[in-house]
BAMI-879834 format. One record per residue (C-alpha): residue number from 1; chain; x, y, z; residue in one letter. Coordinates in steps of 0.25 Angstrom, whole numbers. Layout:
! residues N
+-----+---+-------+-------+-------+---+
!   k ! c !     x !     y !     z ! r !
+-----+---+-------+-------+-------+---+
! NUM ! A !     X !     Y !     Z ! A !
...
+-----+---+-------+-------+-------+---+
This chain:
! residues 374
+-----+---+-------+-------+-------+---+
!   k ! c !     x !     y !     z ! r !
+-----+---+-------+-------+-------+---+
!   1 ! A !    39 !    22 !    48 ! M !
!   2 ! A !    35 !    37 !    47 ! S !
!   3 ! A !    32 !    45 !    60 ! F !
!   4 ! A !    19 !    47 !    54 ! K !
!   5 ! A !    17 !    33 !    49 ! K !
!   6 ! A !    21 !    28 !    65 ! R !
!   7 ! A !    12 !    37 !    70 ! L !
!   8 ! A !     0 !    33 !    65 ! L !
!   9 ! A !     4 !    19 !    69 ! K !
!  10 ! A !     4 !    25 !    82 ! S !
!  11 ! A !    -6 !    31 !    83 ! A !
!  12 ! A !   -14 !    20 !    77 ! D !
!  13 ! A !   -11 !     9 !    90 ! S !
!  14 ! A !   -14 !    19 !    98 ! I !
!  15 ! A !   -24 !    29 !    94 ! A !
!  16 ! A !   -29 !    19 !    85 ! G !
!  17 ! A !   -31 !     8 !    94 ! S !
!  18 ! A !   -39 !    17 !   105 ! I !
!  19 ! A !   -49 !    21 !    93 ! A !
!  20 ! A !   -51 !     9 !    88 ! C !
!  21 ! A !   -56 !     4 !   104 ! T !
!  22 ! A !   -64 !    16 !   105 ! A !
!  23 ! A !   -73 !    15 !    93 ! L !
!  24 ! A !   -72 !    -1 !    93 ! S !
!  25 ! A !   -86 !    -7 !    96 ! R !
!  26 ! A !   -93 !   -21 !    92 ! A !
!  27 ! A !  -100 !   -22 !    79 ! Q !
!  28 ! A !  -115 !   -26 !    85 ! K !
!  29 ! A !  -119 !   -26 !    71 ! A !
!  30 ! A !  -112 !   -27 !    60 ! R !
!  31 ! A !  -114 !   -22 !    47 ! E !
!  32 ! A !  -117 !   -34 !    38 ! I !
!  33 ! A !  -119 !   -27 !    26 ! R !
!  34 ! A !  -113 !   -25 !    13 ! P !
!  35 ! A !  -105 !   -12 !     8 ! L !
!  36 ! A !  -115 !   -13 !    -2 ! Q !
!  37 ! A !  -127 !   -11 !     6 ! E !
!  38 ! A !  -120 !     1 !    14 ! I !
!  39 ! A !  -121 !    17 !     9 ! E !
!  40 ! A !  -109 !    27 !     8 ! G !
!  41 ! A !   -94 !    27 !     8 ! P !
!  42 ! A !   -84 !    19 !    11 ! V !
!  43 ! A !   -70 !    23 !    18 ! V !
!  44 ! A !   -59 !    15 !    16 ! V !
!  45 ! A !   -47 !    18 !    29 ! I !
!  46 ! A !   -34 !    15 !    23 ! R !
!  47 ! A !   -21 !    20 !    34 ! P !
!  48 ! A !    -8 !    14 !    29 ! G !
!  49 ! A !     1 !    14 !    18 ! G !
!  50 ! A !     2 !    14 !     4 ! I !
!  51 ! A !     4 !    -1 !     1 ! G !
!  52 ! A !    -9 !    -3 !    10 ! D !
!  53 ! A !   -16 !     8 !     1 ! A !
!  54 ! A !   -13 !     1 !   -11 ! V !
!  55 ! A !   -18 !   -13 !    -5 ! M !
!  56 ! A !   -30 !    -7 !    -5 ! L !
!  57 ! A !   -32 !    -1 !   -19 ! L !
!  58 ! A !   -42 !   -14 !   -23 ! P !
!  59 ! A !   -50 !   -14 !   -12 ! M !
!  60 ! A !   -53 !     1 !   -15 ! L !
!  61 ! A !   -55 !    -2 !   -28 ! R !
!  62 ! A !   -65 !   -14 !   -25 ! A !
!  63 ! A !   -72 !    -3 !   -15 ! L !
!  64 ! A !   -73 !     7 !   -27 ! R !
!  65 ! A !   -78 !    -4 !   -37 ! E !
!  66 ! A !   -87 !    -8 !   -28 ! A !
!  67 ! A !   -94 !     4 !   -24 ! F !
!  68 ! A !   -92 !    17 !   -35 ! P !
!  69 ! A !  -101 !    25 !   -30 ! E !
!  70 ! A !   -97 !    25 !   -15 ! R !
!  71 ! A !   -85 !    35 !   -10 ! R !
!  72 ! A !   -72 !    30 !    -4 ! I !
!  73 ! A !   -65 !    34 !     5 ! D !
!  74 ! A !   -51 !    31 !    10 ! I !
!  75 ! A !   -46 !    35 !    24 ! I !
!  76 ! A !   -29 !    33 !    22 ! C !
!  77 ! A !   -16 !    40 !    26 ! E !
!  78 ! A !   -12 !    51 !    17 ! T !
!  79 ! A !     0 !    43 !    14 ! R !
!  80 ! A !    -9 !    32 !     3 ! N !
!  81 ! A !   -18 !    42 !    -1 ! R !
!  82 ! A !   -12 !    46 !   -14 ! K !
!  83 ! A !   -15 !    29 !   -17 ! V !
!  84 ! A !   -31 !    31 !   -14 ! F !
!  85 ! A !   -31 !    44 !   -23 ! E !
!  86 ! A !   -27 !    36 !   -32 ! L !
!  87 ! A !   -34 !    22 !   -32 ! S !
!  88 ! A !   -47 !    28 !   -28 ! M !
!  89 ! A !   -50 !    42 !   -34 ! P !
!  90 ! A !   -62 !    49 !   -29 ! G !
!  91 ! A !   -60 !    42 !   -16 ! S !
!  92 ! A !   -60 !    52 !    -1 ! K !
!  93 ! A !   -48 !    50 !     5 ! I !
!  94 ! A !   -41 !    54 !    17 ! I !
!  95 ! A !   -31 !    54 !    24 ! C !
!  96 ! A !   -31 !    51 !    39 ! Y !
!  97 ! A !   -18 !    55 !    43 ! D !
!  98 ! A !   -19 !    67 !    37 ! K !
!  99 ! A !   -33 !    73 !    38 ! T !
! 100 ! A !   -38 !    65 !    48 ! P !
! 101 ! A !   -48 !    71 !    54 ! C !
! 102 ! A !   -55 !    73 !    40 ! V !
! 103 ! A !   -52 !    58 !    40 ! A !
! 104 ! A !   -62 !    55 !    52 ! V !
! 105 ! A !   -71 !    64 !    49 ! S !
! 106 ! A !   -73 !    57 !    36 ! A !
! 107 ! A !   -74 !    44 !    44 ! L !
! 108 ! A !   -85 !    48 !    53 ! R !
! 109 ! A !   -93 !    55 !    42 ! H !
! 110 ! A !   -90 !    48 !    32 ! G !
! 111 ! A !  -103 !    41 !    30 ! G !
! 112 ! A !   -95 !    29 !    27 ! Y !
! 113 ! A !  -101 !    13 !    22 ! A !
! 114 ! A !   -91 !     8 !    26 ! A !
! 115 ! A !   -76 !     9 !    33 ! A !
! 116 ! A !   -65 !     1 !    28 ! I !
! 117 ! A !   -53 !     0 !    36 ! D !
! 118 ! A !   -40 !    -7 !    29 ! T !
! 119 ! A !   -30 !    -4 !    38 ! E !
! 120 ! A !   -24 !   -20 !    43 ! Q !
! 121 ! A !   -22 !   -16 !    59 ! F !
! 122 ! A !   -21 !    -4 !    62 ! H !
! 123 ! A !   -33 !     3 !    72 ! N !
! 124 ! A !   -35 !    17 !    67 ! F !
! 125 ! A !   -42 !    14 !    53 ! S !
! 126 ! A !   -53 !     6 !    61 ! A !
! 127 ! A !   -56 !    19 !    69 ! A !
! 128 ! A !   -58 !    24 !    55 ! M !
! 129 ! A !   -66 !    15 !    51 ! A !
! 130 ! A !   -73 !    15 !    65 ! A !
! 131 ! A !   -78 !    31 !    62 ! L !
! 132 ! A !   -84 !    29 !    49 ! T !
! 133 ! A !   -96 !    21 !    56 ! K !
! 134 ! A !   -97 !    13 !    42 ! A !
! 135 ! A !  -107 !     2 !    45 ! P !
! 136 ! A !   -95 !    -5 !    37 ! I !
! 137 ! A !   -82 !    -5 !    43 ! R !
! 138 ! A !   -73 !   -16 !    38 ! V !
! 139 ! A !   -57 !   -16 !    42 ! G !
! 140 ! A !   -46 !   -28 !    48 ! F !
! 141 ! A !   -47 !   -39 !    58 ! K !
! 142 ! A !   -35 !   -36 !    61 ! T !
! 143 ! A !   -35 !   -26 !    75 ! N !
! 144 ! A !   -46 !   -32 !    84 ! P !
! 145 ! A !   -46 !   -18 !    90 ! R !
! 146 ! A !   -51 !   -13 !    77 ! R !
! 147 ! A !   -62 !   -24 !    75 ! H !
! 148 ! A !   -74 !   -16 !    82 ! G !
! 149 ! A !   -71 !    -4 !    72 ! L !
! 150 ! A !   -75 !   -14 !    58 ! Y !
! 151 ! A !   -88 !   -22 !    55 ! T !
! 152 ! A !   -81 !   -30 !    44 ! H !
! 153 ! A !   -67 !   -36 !    50 ! L !
! 154 ! A !   -59 !   -42 !    38 ! V !
! 155 ! A !   -49 !   -52 !    39 ! D !
! 156 ! A !   -35 !   -46 !    38 ! Y !
! 157 ! A !   -24 !   -57 !    32 ! N !
! 158 ! A !   -11 !   -51 !    35 ! T !
! 159 ! A !    -4 !   -59 !    23 ! T !
! 160 ! A !   -14 !   -57 !    13 ! G !
! 161 ! A !   -13 !   -47 !     2 ! Q !
! 162 ! A !   -17 !   -33 !     9 ! E !
! 163 ! A !   -26 !   -29 !    -4 ! D !
! 164 ! A !   -34 !   -40 !    -1 ! E !
! 165 ! A !   -36 !   -38 !    15 ! Q !
! 166 ! A !   -42 !   -23 !    10 ! F !
! 167 ! A !   -50 !   -29 !     1 ! M !
! 168 ! A !   -56 !   -40 !    10 ! K !
! 169 ! A !   -61 !   -28 !    20 ! L !
! 170 ! A !   -70 !   -24 !     6 ! L !
! 171 ! A !   -74 !   -37 !     4 ! Q !
! 172 ! A !   -80 !   -38 !    19 ! A !
! 173 ! A !   -90 !   -28 !    16 ! I !
! 174 ! A !   -93 !   -29 !     2 ! S !
! 175 ! A !   -93 !   -38 !    -9 ! D !
! 176 ! A !   -83 !   -33 !   -17 ! V !
! 177 ! A !   -76 !   -48 !   -20 ! T !
! 178 ! A !   -67 !   -40 !   -34 ! Q !
! 179 ! A !   -53 !   -33 !   -30 ! F !
! 180 ! A !   -44 !   -26 !   -41 ! P !
! 181 ! A !   -28 !   -30 !   -39 ! S !
! 182 ! A !   -21 !   -19 !   -33 ! R !
! 183 ! A !   -11 !   -21 !   -43 ! A !
! 184 ! A !   -12 !   -10 !   -56 ! G !
! 185 ! A !   -25 !    -4 !   -47 ! I !
! 186 ! A !   -18 !    10 !   -48 ! L !
! 187 ! A !   -14 !     7 !   -61 ! A !
! 188 ! A !   -24 !    18 !   -67 ! D !
! 189 ! A !   -20 !    28 !   -56 ! A !
! 190 ! A !   -20 !    41 !   -60 ! A !
! 191 ! A !    -5 !    46 !   -58 ! L !
! 192 ! A !     3 !    57 !   -59 ! P !
! 193 ! A !    15 !    60 !   -70 ! E !
! 194 ! A !    29 !    54 !   -66 ! L !
! 195 ! A !    36 !    66 !   -57 ! P !
! 196 ! A !    50 !    73 !   -63 ! D !
! 197 ! A !    57 !    66 !   -52 ! S !
! 198 ! A !    56 !    53 !   -63 ! L !
! 199 ! A !    59 !    61 !   -75 ! A !
! 200 ! A !    65 !    52 !   -85 ! G !
! 201 ! A !    62 !    39 !   -79 ! V !
! 202 ! A !    56 !    30 !   -88 ! E !
! 203 ! A !    45 !    23 !   -80 ! P !
! 204 ! A !    44 !    12 !   -89 ! A !
! 205 ! A !    57 !     7 !   -87 ! R !
! 206 ! A !    57 !    11 !   -72 ! T !
! 207 ! A !    58 !     2 !   -60 ! L !
! 208 ! A !    52 !     8 !   -47 ! V !
! 209 ! A !    62 !     6 !   -36 ! V !
! 210 ! A !    54 !    10 !   -22 ! H !
! 211 ! A !    64 !    12 !    -9 ! A !
! 212 ! A !    52 !    15 !     0 ! G !
! 213 ! A !    44 !     4 !    10 ! G !
! 214 ! A !    37 !     8 !    22 ! S !
! 215 ! A !    48 !     3 !    30 ! I !
! 216 ! A !    63 !     3 !    29 ! P !
! 217 ! A !    63 !   -13 !    30 ! E !
! 218 ! A !    56 !   -13 !    18 ! K !
! 219 ! A !    68 !    -9 !     9 ! R !
! 220 ! A !    78 !   -19 !     1 ! S !
! 221 ! A !    93 !   -17 !     2 ! P !
! 222 ! A !    94 !    -4 !    -7 ! A !
! 223 ! A !   104 !   -11 !   -14 ! A !
! 224 ! A !    96 !   -23 !   -20 ! A !
! 225 ! A !    86 !   -12 !   -24 ! M !
! 226 ! A !    96 !    -5 !   -31 ! S !
! 227 ! A !   100 !   -16 !   -38 ! E !
! 228 ! A !    86 !   -19 !   -43 ! V !
! 229 ! A !    89 !    -5 !   -50 ! C !
! 230 ! A !   102 !    -9 !   -55 ! S !
! 231 ! A !    97 !   -19 !   -61 ! T !
! 232 ! A !    84 !   -12 !   -66 ! A !
! 233 ! A !    92 !    -4 !   -75 ! R !
! 234 ! A !   103 !   -14 !   -81 ! D !
! 235 ! A !    95 !   -27 !   -82 ! E !
! 236 ! A !    80 !   -22 !   -85 ! F !
! 237 ! A !    84 !    -6 !   -89 ! G !
! 238 ! A !    74 !    -1 !   -79 ! L !
! 239 ! A !    78 !    13 !   -71 ! Q !
! 240 ! A !    74 !    12 !   -55 ! A !
! 241 ! A !    66 !    22 !   -50 ! V !
! 242 ! A !    67 !    23 !   -36 ! I !
! 243 ! A !    57 !    29 !   -28 ! I !
! 244 ! A !    50 !    30 !   -11 ! G !
! 245 ! A !    48 !    40 !    -2 ! G !
! 246 ! A !    55 !    49 !     5 ! K !
! 247 ! A !    57 !    40 !    17 ! E !
! 248 ! A !    66 !    31 !     7 ! D !
! 249 ! A !    75 !    40 !     0 ! V !
! 250 ! A !    88 !    34 !     6 ! G !
! 251 ! A !    84 !    20 !     2 ! Y !
! 252 ! A !    80 !    25 !   -12 ! A !
! 253 ! A !    97 !    32 !   -13 ! A !
! 254 ! A !   102 !    22 !    -9 ! E !
! 255 ! A !    95 !    11 !   -19 ! I !
! 256 ! A !    98 !    22 !   -30 ! A !
! 257 ! A !   112 !    25 !   -26 ! N !
! 258 ! A !   116 !    10 !   -26 ! L !
! 259 ! A !   107 !     9 !   -40 ! A !
! 260 ! A !   117 !    18 !   -45 ! E !
! 261 ! A !   111 !    26 !   -55 ! G !
! 262 ! A !   101 !    15 !   -57 ! A !
! 263 ! A !    88 !    20 !   -49 ! A !
! 264 ! A !    82 !    33 !   -49 ! L !
! 265 ! A !    79 !    39 !   -34 ! D !
! 266 ! A !    66 !    47 !   -33 ! V !
! 267 ! A !    63 !    40 !   -18 ! C !
! 268 ! A !    56 !    51 !   -12 ! G !
! 269 ! A !    51 !    62 !   -24 ! K !
! 270 ! A !    40 !    55 !   -29 ! L !
! 271 ! A !    26 !    56 !   -25 ! R !
! 272 ! A !    18 !    44 !   -23 ! L !
! 273 ! A !     9 !    46 !   -34 ! E !
! 274 ! A !    20 !    47 !   -43 ! E !
! 275 ! A !    28 !    35 !   -39 ! T !
! 276 ! A !    17 !    27 !   -41 ! V !
! 277 ! A !    14 !    34 !   -56 ! A !
! 278 ! A !    29 !    28 !   -58 ! L !
! 279 ! A !    27 !    13 !   -52 ! C !
! 280 ! A !    17 !    13 !   -61 ! R !
! 281 ! A !    25 !    16 !   -73 ! Q !
! 282 ! A !    37 !     8 !   -69 ! S !
! 283 ! A !    41 !    -5 !   -73 ! V !
! 284 ! A !    41 !    -9 !   -59 ! A !
! 285 ! A !    40 !    -5 !   -42 ! L !
! 286 ! A !    52 !   -12 !   -33 ! L !
! 287 ! A !    52 !   -10 !   -19 ! G !
! 288 ! A !    48 !   -14 !    -5 ! P !
! 289 ! A !    34 !   -17 !    -2 ! D !
! 290 ! A !    28 !    -4 !    -2 ! S !
! 291 ! A !    17 !     6 !    -5 ! G !
! 292 ! A !    22 !     9 !   -18 ! I !
! 293 ! A !    25 !    -5 !   -22 ! A !
! 294 ! A !     9 !    -7 !   -19 ! H !
! 295 ! A !     7 !     3 !   -29 ! L !
! 296 ! A !    16 !    -1 !   -39 ! A !
! 297 ! A !     8 !   -12 !   -40 ! V !
! 298 ! A !    -6 !    -4 !   -39 ! A !
! 299 ! A !    -1 !     4 !   -50 ! V !
! 300 ! A !     2 !    -9 !   -61 ! G !
! 301 ! A !    18 !    -9 !   -58 ! A !
! 302 ! A !    28 !   -23 !   -54 ! P !
! 303 ! A !    32 !   -22 !   -41 ! V !
! 304 ! A !    44 !   -29 !   -37 ! V !
! 305 ! A !    41 !   -29 !   -18 ! V !
! 306 ! A !    51 !   -32 !    -9 ! L !
! 307 ! A !    45 !   -38 !     4 ! F !
! 308 ! A !    52 !   -36 !    17 ! G !
! 309 ! A !    43 !   -35 !    29 ! P !
! 310 ! A !    30 !   -36 !    23 ! S !
! 311 ! A !    22 !   -48 !    16 ! D !
! 312 ! A !    24 !   -50 !     2 ! P !
! 313 ! A !     9 !   -59 !     4 ! A !
! 314 ! A !     4 !   -47 !     6 ! K !
! 315 ! A !    10 !   -34 !     1 ! W !
! 316 ! A !    14 !   -40 !   -11 ! G !
! 317 ! A !    11 !   -38 !   -26 ! P !
! 318 ! A !     0 !   -45 !   -33 ! P !
! 319 ! A !     3 !   -57 !   -40 ! E !
! 320 ! A !     9 !   -52 !   -55 ! G !
! 321 ! A !    12 !   -36 !   -49 ! A !
! 322 ! A !    25 !   -39 !   -42 ! G !
! 323 ! A !    35 !   -47 !   -35 ! V !
! 324 ! A !    37 !   -47 !   -21 ! S !
! 325 ! A !    50 !   -49 !   -14 ! V !
! 326 ! A !    55 !   -54 !    -2 ! T !
! 327 ! A !    64 !   -62 !     7 ! C !
! 328 ! A !    63 !   -73 !    14 ! Q !
! 329 ! A !    66 !   -67 !    29 ! A !
! 330 ! A !    58 !   -74 !    39 ! Q !
! 331 ! A !    54 !   -62 !    47 ! C !
! 332 ! A !    47 !   -57 !    34 ! A !
! 333 ! A !    38 !   -52 !    33 ! P !
! 334 ! A !    34 !   -45 !    48 ! C !
! 335 ! A !    25 !   -33 !    44 ! S !
! 336 ! A !    10 !   -35 !    46 ! L !
! 337 ! A !     0 !   -22 !    47 ! F !
! 338 ! A !    11 !   -13 !    42 ! G !
! 339 ! A !    21 !   -16 !    53 ! Y !
! 340 ! A !    34 !   -22 !    50 ! S !
! 341 ! A !    45 !   -28 !    61 ! K !
! 342 ! A !    57 !   -19 !    63 ! P !
! 343 ! A !    68 !   -26 !    58 ! C !
! 344 ! A !    82 !   -22 !    58 ! R !
! 345 ! A !    86 !   -30 !    49 ! N !
! 346 ! A !    76 !   -32 !    38 ! P !
! 347 ! A !    81 !   -45 !    31 ! E !
! 348 ! A !    67 !   -46 !    23 ! C !
! 349 ! A !    73 !   -34 !    13 ! V !
! 350 ! A !    86 !   -34 !    16 ! L !
! 351 ! A !    88 !   -49 !    11 ! T !
! 352 ! A !    81 !   -43 !    -1 ! V !
! 353 ! A !    93 !   -44 !   -13 ! T !
! 354 ! A !    94 !   -35 !   -27 ! G !
! 355 ! A !    93 !   -48 !   -35 ! P !
! 356 ! A !    80 !   -52 !   -29 ! Q !
! 357 ! A !    73 !   -39 !   -32 ! L !
! 358 ! A !    79 !   -38 !   -46 ! V !
! 359 ! A !    73 !   -53 !   -48 ! E !
! 360 ! A !    59 !   -49 !   -44 ! A !
! 361 ! A !    60 !   -37 !   -54 ! L !
! 362 ! A !    64 !   -46 !   -63 ! R !
! 363 ! A !    52 !   -53 !   -65 ! T !
! 364 ! A !    43 !   -41 !   -65 ! I !
! 365 ! A !    52 !   -35 !   -77 ! L !
! 366 ! A !    50 !   -50 !   -83 ! E !
! 367 ! A !    36 !   -51 !   -81 ! N !
! 368 ! A !    29 !   -51 !   -96 ! E !
! 369 ! A !    18 !   -44 !   -85 ! K !
! 370 ! A !    27 !   -32 !   -85 ! W !
! 371 ! A !    36 !   -31 !   -96 ! K !
! 372 ! A !    26 !   -20 !  -102 ! K !
! 373 ! A !    29 !   -11 !   -91 ! R !
! 374 ! A !    44 !   -12 !   -95 ! Q !
+-----+---+-------+-------+-------+---+
């Protein structure tokens, strides 16, 4: 975890807890009118990583379709700004970690009809919702410290699909019942051309291999990943292109070296929107449970996703959008509300083999639905 993320989590635990206590109050006259009967813009608060942001897109799309004339503002972290720009063009996007004074001012003076807090457990987002003094403030019923800051509390299922949990927030305050699938929800998003670092790459014959993951414990052995790269070339005639962030460069290089020429390593060289553009044009994506895997699903690319600490029942691709690969470790999954237990020997991913990953890829490549991408 980066220093910035650790700092934010520590601040939330201490200062966020104090803020919730200071702002909390008993809801003596709970707002019973639905959103349809209250005029004003809506603010959606979304801390956390890219995966959460992508899972939120069906709810945001349904909100915009149900209230096309309303202004929808989004308060988020800088790392998610591009996701919301792609999915919600025209919305005002405020990054609270970059311009906190602007965010506080927007919350206090926005005149919002509703504040939708999509954070699953942490404190600061509830304080942000309370600052709006919106007649409707909705959040998850997970952290008792936050309860007095909302007018509407929503049950949260720790094993239910995450996009469905976000949908329940909107259902609690409106009569919206229809939500789009996140599979292909960004298929028509405006994306840039592929960069010069991918010159000579034929996207229609490309397997994207993601060497990332929010934590190292999500990574399978480099030998297993390299075996997929070699098989993709030798059996399917595909070129593997390894992507990831700057923190993943060493792991990506290890995969590329073991693949012995079967993979092009561009890890750390692509902007997020360029990565998404590559995924949209490629045959498939292989990688750990991550925001990039969720983005690949959102642009319509089939995925092979490796699950270790996180739960495929909660974060796995929708039916028909890809394949989840897991092992039978008794301690997995262990992740809850963004935290995974420290583990020196994460057998949930270390025991995953190359043949397992190859078989999952073969399942996708032999599926008639996806053959047209090849």
